[in-house]
N, C-alpha and C positions, 0 to 999 in steps of 0.2 A: 281214256280211263281204263277200258277193257284190255287194252294192249299191255298196260303196265301191271295189271292184276296178277298174271302168272309169275312175273318177276318178283313182285312183293311177296307172293305166297312162298316162292322158293327161298327168298331171303329170310323170311320168318322161320322156315324149316331149318335152315342152316344155323341161324342164331339159336334156335331152341336146341338143336342137336349139339351145338358147341357148348351151350350152357349145361346140358345134361352130362356131357363128357367131363367137363371141369368139376361139376359136383360129384360125379362118380369117382373121379381121381382123388378128390379130397376125402371122400368117404372111405375109399380103399386104403389110403395112406393112414388115416386115423384108426381104422380097424386093425391094421398091422401094429401100430403103436400100442393099442390096447392089449393085443395078444402078447406082445413082448413084455408087458408089465407082469405077466404071470411067471416069468423066468426068475430064477434066483440070481442076485439078491433083490431085484426090483420089487418082487412081491412083498418084501418086508419093509419097503419104503412108502407104501401106500398110506393115505390118511385113514384107510379102513383099519389099519393096525391099532390106531387110537380107539376106534369104536369097539374093536374086538376085546382089547384088554380091559377097558372099563366095564364092559358087559360081564366078562369073566370075574373081575374083582367084585362086582356087585353080587354075583351068585355065590361067591365063596366067602362073603362077609369081610372082605379086605378093603382097606381105605382106597377108593378108586382115584382120588385126586392126588396121587403121587406122580412123579415123573413118568411119562409114557414109556420112555426107554427102559426104566427100571421094571415096570410091569411087563413090558414086552420080553425082556430078558428072562423074567420069571415064568411067564405063561407060554411063550413061543420058543425061546432059546437064544443063544448068543449070536446067531446068524443075523439078527436085526441090526447090529451095529449100535451107533449112538444117535439114532433118529429121534426127533421130538424130545429133547431133554427139558421138558416142562410139563406141568399138569394139563389134563385134557381141557380144551375150551368149551366142550359140549355141556349143556346144563343137565342136572340130575335126571329129568324124565327121559333123556336120550338113552339111558341105560336100559329102560324098559323095552326100547326098540331093538337094541343091539344084543341084549342078553341071550335070546334064542340062538343067534348065530354063533355065540361064543361056546355053545355046547359042542360044536364041531371042531376038529383040528383046524388050525388057522388056514392052510391052503384051501381046504374044502369050504370053510366059512367065507373066504374071499370069493370063491366061485358062486356060492349061494347068494351072496350079497349082490354080485353083478347080475345074476339072473333076476333078482328082485328089482334092480334098477331098470332092466330091460322090460319087464312086465309093466312096471309103473309108467314107463315112457309110452308104451302102446296104449295103456288105459287113458293116459292124459290126452294123447292125440285123438282117441276115439271120443272123449268127452268134449274136447274143443270143437271137433268136427260136428258133433251133435248140436252144440250150442250155436254154431255158425249156420245151422240149417242145412248141412250137407245130407243128401238123401241116403247115402250108404256110408255112415261114419266108421263102421268096422273095417270095411274095405279100404277106405281112405287112410285110416290109421296104419294098416298093414303096408300100404304103398309108401307112405311118408316115412315110416320108421327107419328103413335103411338109409334114406336120404338125410335123416337127422344126424347121422354120424359124420356127415360132411361139416357140420357145425362144430367148431373147436370147443365151444362151451360144453356141448354134450360129450364130446370125446374126453375133455378134461375131467368131467364128473366120473366117467368110467375109468380113466387112467389112474386117478387117485382113490377111487372108491368113495367119493363124497356122498352126501345125503340129499343134495338139492333136487335131483330128479324124483327121489322117493317122496320128499316133502311137497313136491309140486302136485302130486296126486290129491292129497287132502286140501291143498290150496285151491285147486281147480274145482273140487267137489264143493268147497265153501262158496266159491263164485257162483256155481250153478244153483246151489240151494238158496243163496241170498237173492239172486236175480229172479228166482222162482217163488219168492215170498215164503220160503221155508226158513223162518228166522232162527229157530232153535237148532236145527241140524246144521245150518250155515255157521252159526256161532260155535258149535261143537267142533266142526272140522277146522275152523280157524284157530280155535284154542289149542288143538292138537299141534298145528304148525308152530304157533308161538311158543308152546311149551318145549318143543323139540329144537326150535331155531328162533331165538328171540328176535331175529331180524325182522319178522313180520308184525311186530307190535304196532306200527303206525296204522295198520288196517283196523285194529280194535279202536284206536282213537278216532278214526274216520267214522266208524259205526256209532260211536258215542256222540259225535257232532251231528250225525244224521238222526239222532234220537231213536235208534233201533235198539230199544232197551232190552228186549228179549234176546237178541243176538249178542249184545255186550255181556249180559249176565251169563249166558250160556258159554261164551268164550272164556270169560274170567273164571267161571266155576270149573271149566275143563282144565285150564292152566293150573289152578290151585289144587284140584284133585290129583292130577298127574304128579305134581311136585310133592304132595303129601304121600302119595303111594311110593314114589321113589325114596322119599325121606324115611318111610317105614322100613324100606329094605336096607338102605345104607346108613340110616341114622339122620334124624332131623337136624342135628348140629352139623353134620357133614354137608347136608344139602344147603343149609344156610351159609355155611362157610364158603361154599362155591361162589355164591353171589357177592359175597363181601371181599374175598381175597383173589379168586382165580382170574377174573377179567382184568383187574388192574395189574396182575403179574404177567399175563400172557400178551396183552395188547401191545405194550411197548416193544416186544420182541419182533412184531410183524408190521407195525403201523407205518414204518418208513421203508418197507420193501418196495422196490420199483414196480413189482407186478400187482400191487394193490391200487385200485382206482376209486376208492371211496371218497366222499366229500371230506370226511374227517382227515384223510391223508393228504389232501391238496395243500393245506397250510404247512404241514410238515415238509412236503416236497419243496415248497417255495422257500421256507425259512430255516430248514434244518438239513436239507438234502435227503438222499436215500442211503440207508445203511441199516445194519442190524447189530445189536450188541452180542448176538449169539450165532447168527447164521452168516456164512460167507456168501453174501449176495452182491450183486452189482451196485457200486457206489456212484453217486452223482452229486455234484456241488449244488448248494442252494443258491437262490437268486442273491440273497445276502443272509448272513447268519443272524437270526433273531428268534431263538427258541421260545422266549416268553410270548412273543407275538404269535408264533405257531400254536402254542397252547390255547391262547384265547380264540383264535380263528378256527381252530379245529372243533370247537364247540359251537361257535357262532354260525358257521356256514351250514351245518346240519340243522340247527335250530331255525334259521331263516327258511331253509328248504322245506321243512315239515310244516311250518306255519303257512307258507304260500301254497303248498300243495293241498293242505287241508281246506283252505279257503276256496280254492278252485274246485276241489272235489265236492265240497259241501254245496256249492252253488250250481253244480252240474245238473242238467236236465236228464242226463243219462246215467244210470247206475253203472253200466258197463264201462263207460269212459272214466267215471270217478274211481272205480275199483282198479282199472288199468293204470291210472295216474298214481294211485297209492302204491302199486307194485313197483313202478319205475323208481319212485322215491325210496321205497324200502330197500331196494337192491343196493343203492349207493349211500344210504344214510348211516350205516353202522361204522364202527371203527376200521373195519376191513372189508374189502370187496374183491373177490377173486373171479377168475374167468368162468368158473362153474356157476356162479350166481346168475349169469346171464340167461340160464335155462328158464328162469321164472318169467322171462319176457315173452314166452310163448303166448301168454294171455294178452298182454298189450298189443303184440303184433297181430294176433287174430282179430282184435277189435278194429285196428287200423285197416287191415285187409278187407274186413267185412264192410266197412264204411266205403272203401273204394269201389267195391262190387255193387253196393246199393245206390250210391250217389253219383258214381262216374266222375269224381273230381279229377280234373285234368292235371293239376299240379301235384296232388298228393302222391301219385305213383312214383314220380321222380324223387321226391324227398324220402318216401318210404324205401325206395330202392337203395338210396345212399345209406340210410340207416341200417337196412338189412345187410348190405355189403360190409359195413363197418362192424356189425355185430357177428355175422355168420363167418366172415373170413378174416376176423381178427386173429393173427397168428400168435401162438404161444411164445415162440422164441424171439419176440421183438427186443427183449433185453439184450440179446446178442448183437443186434444192430447198434445199440447204444455203445457197445464196447469199441466199435469202429471209431468213435469220437475221442477215445482216450489217447492222449499224447504220450509218446514213448517216454518212459521214466516216471509217469504219473500213475496213481492207483485208482483215480476216479474220473468219470466222464464229466463234461460241462453240463450246466443246468438244463439247457434246452434239449439235450438228448433224452432226458428222463420223461419228456412229454409224450413220447411215442406210446407209452403204456396208458395214457389217458384217453386213447381212442374210444374205448367203450363208454367212457363218461360223456364224450361228445355225441356218440350215437344215441345213448339213452336220453340225453337232453333234446336231441332232434325228434326222437320218438315222443317225448313228452310234449314238445311244441305242436306236433301233429294232433295229439289227443286234445290239447287245449283249443286248437283251431276247430276241431270237430265239435267240441263242447259248446262253442258259440253258436253252432248251427242246430243244436238240440238233437244230435244223432242218437238213435237207439237201435239195438239189435232187432227189435220187433218191427222195424220199418219194412 
């Protein structure tokens, strides 16, 4: 036994060094991509352009829910091209977040936004480390932050200038407040997230089932207050018009894109294929063409998922596991789910890793490793691989090729399964 120990130690060292080298290579590659997005014309193709122009429109008293391209041409210049020829999908309160950035010239505003994302990422890592009981959470956050850029989800959020990392901060603060029995502050933080990104609404429903009345009231009051405040700036009729008209207009433009992995898009992928009436994206054939069935299942699958998750979370002996389960479902429940959405899984992953540390489950590390590999190293250009399946002379790929982009859905399902298994053992962070 003693003779083999040095060899095992040496083997572990090389495995660790090899893993660190691979992660560093991914991080370096992603950082280069992020820096290139500040070049012209890429800087004008960021999703942040949407945030910038609606914030500027709100400040100037102009209708913000015009085509983003039209507003961009007016506020930024003709260099933007014809990106995003549709109204902004962000709800009215989001203008309160983006308006301060729109006071700057667009390139400087983009830089300021990315710095905000970076600060939020560090703060999130620090909070998660603190909740996990790490003795030096600040140092841990600073060490982990560069490595996080190896995660394509984090890189995607920076590349496009999305808001998922920024919203992950109040979501993490809500988790910490609620698990610490600070009901009102937890509800307020959650209300901020829901008001800015409706995606998180299932968490309010979970609190309702848990009869956390103070948190529910605080969350709903925050959502209402932020919407009224935004309505006061842009007009209540305009704010109401968003909820009635914009989502039904924008969702069909994106729901059948191959890079969306939401439960809502699964049925459309099976029975209507992948395509977009507006964007030139990769096309794939459906299993068989039945758009009416796709419409029914696109609502049925998310409904089943939310009911099952609510029941499991409601019966959970651990609030941490219940909250993590709700986040997993929230990420895939909406009409669209992009790679940047995976950044919210920092919380469920931390819960799983904490369980492994405390309980020493022999099988969980293997399953967690698979889930982490699928989540962390899910490459953005998988759509290009599907093009290899296109037969010469045809414009679309076969049905099976489109399944490559459902890898995150598989990983999230595996992560949810691990949480459910831990739920049965009554795991808690306080163990």
